C-alpha positions in Angstrom: 0.0 0.0 0.0 1.4 3.4 -1.0 1.0 6.3 1.4 1.8 9.9 0.8 5.5 10.4 1.6 6.6 7.0 0.4 5.8 3.4 1.0 4.6 2.2 4.4 7.6 -0.1 4.8 10.0 2.7 4.1 8.2 4.9 6.5 8.5 2.3 9.3 12.3 1.9 8.8 12.8 5.0 10.9 11.8 2.9 14.0 14.6 0.4 13.6 17.6 2.7 13.6 20.3 2.6 16.3 20.5 0.5 19.4 17.3 1.7 21.0 14.0 1.4 19.2 10.9 3.3 20.3 8.1 1.5 18.7 4.5 2.7 18.5 1.7 0.4 19.7 0.9 -1.0 16.3 0.7 -4.8 16.1 1.5 -4.7 12.4 5.0 -3.5 13.3 5.8 -6.7 15.1 6.8 -8.6 11.9 8.9 -5.7 10.7 10.6 -5.5 14.1 11.4 -9.2 14.0 12.8 -8.8 10.5 15.0 -5.9 11.7 16.2 -7.9 14.6 17.1 -10.8 12.2 19.2 -8.4 10.1 20.9 -7.1 13.3 21.6 -10.7 14.5 23.0 -11.7 11.1 25.3 -8.6 11.1 26.6 -9.7 14.5 27.3 -13.2 13.2 24.7 -15.0 15.4 24.1 -18.6 14.3 20.8 -19.1 12.5 19.5 -21.6 15.1 20.3 -19.2 17.9 18.8 -16.3 16.0 15.6 -18.3 15.5 15.1 -18.7 19.3 15.8 -15.0 19.8 13.4 -14.0 17.1 10.6 -16.2 18.5 11.1 -14.8 22.0 11.3 -11.3 20.7 8.1 -11.7 18.7 6.2 -13.0 21.7 7.6 -10.3 24.1 6.8 -7.4 21.7 3.3 -8.7 20.9 2.6 -9.1 24.6 3.9 -5.6 25.4 1.7 -4.1 22.8 -1.4 -6.1 23.6 -1.2 -6.6 27.4 1.2 -3.9 28.6 0.0 -1.0 26.4 -3.5 -2.5 25.9 -3.3 -1.5 22.2 -3.3 2.2 23.2 -2.0 4.2 20.2 -0.6 6.9 22.5 1.8 4.4 24.1 5.1 3.0 22.9 7.4 0.1 23.5 11.2 0.8 24.0 13.5 -2.0 22.8 17.3 -2.0 23.5 19.3 -3.9 20.9 22.9 -5.0 21.8 
């Protein structure tokens, strides 16, 4: 889907810069966040089988933070530190 100002995917890339991500409470961003984490892990040389476990745990933790922690409130955000 194209939005004014560029593609939605390109617009979301701003959330995944640096070592601390401040993500809005949008469930649709979980998959993109997991993809960004995968890229980060690959760049750090993490083995694929280890990365799989980390991505699975991250997916669950982020989805839970959005659903249960923030209760899907659009005015809230989730902060993620990537090392």
